[in-house]
C-alpha positions, 0 to 999 in steps of 0.5 A: 244668753241672760244676765243674772243680777249677780254678773251685773253687780259692781263692787259698790253693791258689796260695800266696796267703793269702785275707786278703792283701788284708785284711792289705794293706789294714790295713798301709796304715791302719796306716801312714797313721795312724802318719804322722798321729801324726808329723805331729801332732807338728809341730802340737803343737811349733808350738802349744807355741812359740806357747803359750810365746810367749803366756804369757811375753808375747814378740812372735812374729817373723814371717820369711816373712810379716808380720802375726804380731803383729797375729794373735796379739795380736787378740781371736781369739788367746784363747778366754775368756782361754785361749791359742787355741795352747794349745787347739791344743796339746791338739788335737794331743796328743789327735790324736797319741794317737788316731792312735797307738791307731788305728795299733795297731788300736784301733778306737774311737781311728779314729772319735774321731780322725775327729771330732776332726780334723773339728773342727780343720779346720773351726776351721782354716777359720774361723781362715784366714777371720779372718786374711784378711777380718777381721784382715787379716793372716797368722801363718806359724805360724798357717799352718804349723798349718793346713797340718798340720791339712789334711794331718791331715784328708787322712790320716785320711780316707784311712785311714778309706776304707782301713778301710771297704774292708777291713771290706767284703772281710772 
């Protein structure tokens, strides 16, 4: 069977670059990592605020839910004397840095970010459990952190899946 000239043409013969799908996928991943970097800044601000309040000894006022004082003064608010909020600030700063590097196509950053955000998400689930079933109170700033971490988890997961599709089509 003879092939017709139409059957042997590539998309570039019609003015569409062959790597258009790869470029679009790459742009989507870049955008997702950029948004993840911005979202992590919200978590960083929240964690820094809580760290400052903890170190200064001031009590945090809840305006949406009641229970901030109970949660933030519980034994779960520190890990071997280190405020949990300070550990969170380090995690969010790392997430910001890695997401920024991943947005600029530094491949190892995406892998490390995935692992970091996975640990952050598991920690968030544990802390939500503690608030709900052990401490019996919720802290709005802790809930904000949980929302930020959940959003980061979703953004990074979608970015990684997008990158996976890109590498399969390349």
